[in-house]
C-alpha positions as CSV (number, residue, x, y, z in Angstrom):
1,X,-0.2,-0.2,0.0
2,X,1.6,2.8,-0.8
3,X,1.7,6.0,1.4
4,X,-1.2,8.1,-0.6
5,X,-3.5,5.2,-0.1
6,X,-2.7,4.2,3.3
7,X,-3.7,8.1,4.2
8,X,-7.0,7.9,2.4
9,X,-7.7,4.8,4.0
10,X,-7.1,6.0,7.4
11,X,-9.2,9.2,6.3
12,X,-11.8,7.1,5.3
13,X,-11.9,5.2,8.5
14,X,-11.9,8.5,10.6
15,X,-14.6,10.0,8.5
16,X,-16.7,6.8,9.1
17,X,-16.3,7.3,12.5
18,X,-17.7,11.0,12.5
19,X,-20.4,9.8,10.1
20,X,-21.9,6.6,12.0
21,X,-21.6,8.2,15.5
22,X,-24.7,7.6,17.6
23,X,-24.6,10.5,20.1
24,X,-23.6,14.1,19.9
25,X,-20.7,13.5,22.2
26,X,-19.2,10.5,20.0
27,X,-19.5,12.7,17.1
28,X,-18.1,15.7,18.4
29,X,-15.0,13.5,20.0
30,X,-14.8,11.8,16.3
31,X,-14.5,15.3,14.7
32,X,-12.0,16.5,17.4
33,X,-9.9,13.4,16.2
34,X,-10.3,13.6,12.6
35,X,-9.5,17.6,12.5
36,X,-6.1,16.7,14.8
37,X,-5.1,13.9,12.5
38,X,-5.5,15.8,9.5
39,X,-3.7,18.7,11.0
40,X,-0.9,16.0,12.0
41,X,-0.8,14.9,8.6
42,X,-0.2,18.5,6.7
43,X,2.3,19.6,9.7
44,X,4.1,16.2,8.7
45,X,4.2,17.5,5.0
46,X,1.4,15.1,3.9
47,X,-1.5,16.1,1.6
48,X,-5.1,14.6,1.9
49,X,-7.3,15.4,-0.8
50,X,-10.8,16.3,0.5
51,X,-12.3,15.9,-2.6
52,X,-11.3,12.5,-2.7
53,X,-13.0,11.6,0.1
54,X,-16.3,13.0,-1.3
55,X,-16.0,11.3,-4.6
56,X,-15.3,7.8,-2.5
57,X,-18.5,8.0,-0.7
58,X,-20.6,9.2,-3.6
59,X,-18.9,5.9,-5.5
60,X,-20.5,3.9,-2.3
61,X,-23.9,5.2,-3.0
62,X,-23.8,8.1,-0.6
63,X,-25.8,11.1,-2.2
64,X,-26.1,13.0,1.1
65,X,-24.6,16.8,1.6
66,X,-21.2,16.6,2.8
67,X,-17.8,18.5,3.2
68,X,-14.8,16.4,2.8
69,X,-16.5,13.4,3.5
70,X,-18.6,14.6,6.6
71,X,-22.2,14.4,6.2
72,X,-23.4,18.0,6.8
73,X,-27.0,16.4,7.7
74,X,-25.6,14.3,10.5
75,X,-28.1,13.5,13.3
76,X,-28.1,11.4,16.6
77,X,-29.3,8.1,16.5
78,X,-29.4,7.6,20.2
């Protein structure tokens, strides 16, 4: 797995954690982890393509409003 592929994979796992959070607290914590990880990648000289996350989810059949893979219409399920 290339570094770019590994970064995208990890990015998507973290996005899924945000989008699949059940409670407000889980969602908030997942967003903080995602934003911290994104900042760390950037600070280490890495590059993430936010539109690649959107495209990944669109290809999986998700047609919800999103920004960099994070659903903008997220609501708690618990």
